N, C-alpha and C positions, 0 to 999 in steps of 0.2 A: 504494500500500500504506499502511496506517495505521502510524503510529509506535508501535513496541512499547516498553512500559515494562518495566524489569527486574524489579521486585518487585510489579508490579500484580497484584491478584487480585480476583475477583468472588465474592461470596457471594450465593446465591439460595435462596429457599424459596417453595413453593406450598402453600397450606393453605386449608382450608374453614372459615370461621367462626373460632372460638376454638381450633381444633386446634393442638396443640403439636408442632412438628416442628423438627429441627435444620436449619441452613443447609447446603447443598451448596457446597463451595468449589472454585473453578476457578482455576488458575494462568493467567497471560497466554498461555502456550504452548498452552493448550487452546482458546483463543478464536480463531475464524477471523477473518481480516482484515476481511471485510465487516461483521461484528458489532462488532468492536473500533472500526472507523472510525466507525460510528454513535455509539457510546458517547463517543468522543473528540471528535467534530466536530459532531454534531447539536445545534442550539441548545436542544432540549428536554432535553438531558442536561447542561446547563451548571450547573444548581443542583439540589439535592435537591428532589424534588417528589412529588406524588401524582397519578396519572392515574386516570381512570375515575370511578365513582360508586357509592356505597353504595345498598343497597336494590333493586338490579336482580335479585337472586336470593336465595334463602334456603337455606342460609346464604350470606353474602357469600364470594365467591372472592377470596382475597388473595394477591398475589404481591409479594415484596419482593426488591429487587436492591440490594446494597451494593457500590459500587466503592471499592476501597482503592488509592490511588495510591502511587507510589514514595516520596513525601514524607510518607506517613502520613495524608494528608487522605482522609476518607471522604465519599462522597456517597450518599445513600439515596433510592431510587425505589420507590414502591409503585404497583401497578396493581390497582385494585379492580374485580372483575367484568369482566375484560379482554374476554372473548369477546362477551358480550352488549353491553357498552358500545361496543366497536369496531364491531361489525356494525350496531348500530342508531343510534349517535350519533357515531361516529368519522368522520374525514375523511382526506384525503391526508396532512395534517401528522402525524397519529398513526401512519401506516403504519410508519415506521422504529421507533417505540417498540414497536408491536405485534410487529414482527419480532424485536426483541431479546428481549422477554419470552417469546415463543413458542419461540425457540431454546433458552433456558435451561430452560424448562419441559420440552421434549423431552429435553434432556440430563440433567435431574434424574431423569426417569422411567427412563432407561437405566442409572442407577447402582444 
């Protein structure tokens, strides 16, 4: 089981192009262990970064995930054109990243 952080929260937004949308905020209690473990332990989530590629769709699909840790440190991850990029250019190393973003996309739609 992944180590749970007391005040950790995740902010997520999925938008198309320049669409303006608020972030959906998730507390650590709302995040299942398998997703939390990827975020805390996968090397691709060690530093803020951008996954994917612009120009694979019009408009660009942009997903942003901000992890706020107990100590206030924030790390920001973006995935541009996730579906197209992963299915046509992704590999096994991106599978956990895709899984995390897909999870939060589904949860955002439920709210």
